[in-house]
C-alpha positions in Angstrom: -19.7 -4.0 -22.6 -16.3 -2.5 -22.0 -17.7 1.1 -22.3 -20.3 0.4 -19.7 -17.7 -0.9 -17.2 -15.6 2.2 -17.9 -18.5 4.5 -17.2 -19.3 2.5 -14.1 -15.8 2.9 -12.8 -15.8 6.6 -13.5 -19.1 7.0 -11.7 -17.8 5.0 -8.8 -14.6 7.1 -8.7 -16.7 10.3 -8.7 -18.9 9.0 -6.0 -15.9 8.2 -3.8 -14.4 11.6 -4.5 -17.6 13.5 -3.7 -18.2 11.6 -0.5 -14.6 12.1 0.6 -14.8 15.8 -0.1 -18.0 16.2 1.7 -16.8 14.4 4.8 -13.5 16.2 4.9 -15.1 19.6 4.5 -17.4 18.7 7.4 -14.3 17.9 9.5 -15.2 14.3 10.1 -12.4 12.4 11.8 -10.0 10.6 9.4 -10.7 7.1 10.5 -14.5 7.7 10.2 -14.0 9.0 6.6 -12.2 5.8 5.8 -14.9 3.7 7.5 -17.7 5.4 5.6 -15.9 5.1 2.3 -15.4 1.4 2.8 -19.0 0.8 4.0 -21.1 3.2 1.9 -19.0 3.3 -1.3 -17.8 -0.3 -1.0 -14.2 0.9 -1.4 -11.4 -1.4 -0.1 -9.0 0.0 2.4 -6.4 1.0 -0.2 -8.9 2.8 -2.4 -10.4 4.6 0.6 -6.9 5.6 1.9 -5.9 6.9 -1.6 -9.0 8.9 -1.9 -8.6 10.4 1.5 -4.9 11.3 1.0 -5.7 12.9 -2.3 -8.4 15.0 -0.7 -6.4 16.0 2.3 -3.1 16.8 0.6 -4.2 18.0 -2.8 -7.9 18.6 -3.6 -8.9 20.4 -0.4 -5.9 22.8 -0.3 -6.5 23.6 -4.0 -10.2 24.4 -3.5 -9.4 26.6 -0.5 -6.6 28.3 -2.5 -8.9 28.9 -5.5 -11.5 30.5 -3.3 -8.9 32.7 -1.6 -7.5 33.8 -4.9 -10.9 34.9 -6.1 -12.4 36.3 -2.9 -9.3 37.8 -1.2 -6.8 38.5 -4.0 -9.2 39.6 -6.7 -8.2 37.0 -9.3 -10.5 36.2 -12.2 -11.8 32.6 -12.2 -9.6 31.7 -15.1 -6.5 33.1 -13.6 -7.2 31.4 -10.3 -7.7 28.1 -12.1 -4.5 28.5 -14.0 -2.5 29.3 -10.8 -3.9 26.3 -9.0 -3.4 23.9 -11.9 0.1 25.1 -13.0 1.7 26.1 -9.7 -0.2 24.9 -6.7 -0.7 21.3 -7.7 3.0 20.9 -8.5 4.0 22.5 -5.3 1.7 20.3 -3.2 2.8 17.2 -5.0 6.4 18.1 -4.3 5.8 19.0 -0.6 2.9 17.6 1.4 3.7 19.9 4.3 2.3 22.8 2.2 -1.2 21.3 2.6 -1.1 22.3 6.2 -0.8 26.0 5.4 -3.6 28.5 5.3 -4.5 29.6 1.7 -2.8 32.9 2.2 0.5 31.3 3.4 0.2 28.6 0.7 -0.1 31.4 -1.9 3.0 33.2 -0.5 5.0 30.0 -0.3 4.2 29.1 -3.9 5.1 32.6 -5.1 8.3 32.7 -3.1 9.4 29.3 -4.6 8.6 30.5 -8.1 10.8 33.6 -8.0 
């Protein structure tokens, strides 16, 4: 019984994460994303807000940076993944303002801070 509820919570969490990512990528307005999460995914306001903030300040910038590293900087997938997980996530967690930067500027800011 417990395992089923754990699986259900994971599936629900994944659904909320995917819907949030899709709407954010489509440049849907912030309040509309929250409304859809609450209506379609049956998330409460706090859960919807947390998912949205995680997408806006962490997940989206990391995906953009990952693509930039591979396509523009010539990183191998593994190396881009390591850079994002070991350096970018920490930097974004410490400074939300970095999430506003382009992938190129984010990359430069992270490298500058790690020297």
